[in-house]
N, C-alpha and C positions, 0 to 999 in steps of 0.2 A: 598469866601463863596463858594459860587456859585459854582464854582471848584469845591471844597472840596467835596460834596455835592455831583454835576454830577459826582466825581470818585467814590464816593461811591457805587453811582444807578448805573454806570457801572459793578462795580465788581459786588455786589448782583445779576445781572444780568446774568453774568456771571458763580463766582461758584454755581446760584442756580437760575435756569433759568427758570424752573416750580413755583419754589415755587411763586416768582418777578409775572410772567404771570398771573396767579392761582389771587394772589393780586392785581394785578390792573383791570383787570376784574373784581375781586368784587366792587372794590372800584364803576368802573364804574356804576356796575347794581346798586348798592343801591343811587347810583348817582341819576340814574336814575326813580326810583319807585321815591324818594323824590320829583324830579321835575315834571316829569311826571305822575305819579298812576304805580300800577300795571298790572293797566287791558292792559292800552297804550304802560308798559314798552312791560310784554307777546309779545303781540298782534307787534311789532317793533322785537323780537326776532324771534319769526315765520318768519315773511319776509324775514327776514337778512340769517336764516337758508333753507329759500325756494329758496330763491336768489343764495345760497351757492348749492345747495345740484344740483340743474337746471343751475349752471356757470359748478360744474366740469363736470356730463355728458354732456355737449360742447366739455367740453375742451377733453375730450377722446374721444371723436365721438359718441358717446352714444345719441345726442341728438334727434336720429327720435322718439321718443316715445313722446321726448316733443314740434316735430315739427306736431305732426300728432293733438296734444290736440288744438295745436292754430288753424290748418284748419276745425277743427269741432263748433270753434269760432263761430258767426252771423257776420257777415259783418260785422258793426254797431263797434264793440270791434278790428276789428287788427290794425286800425290805429294808 
């Protein structure tokens, strides 16, 4: 039975990748809202988005702006 479920999910992912990813994202978001609350989930999503944005900038070699911001932070926040 577990193999049938796995096969069905793999087939659904291959044929309808966007729908499957969207459905799983919605499921995860809904569970997070139920477990943690709306504003905690929103804060977490914003932190993930900021981390993704900074990480992509660094991967592309465009991290100079990020390092300029870090240089302006007081010494006690740089550890």
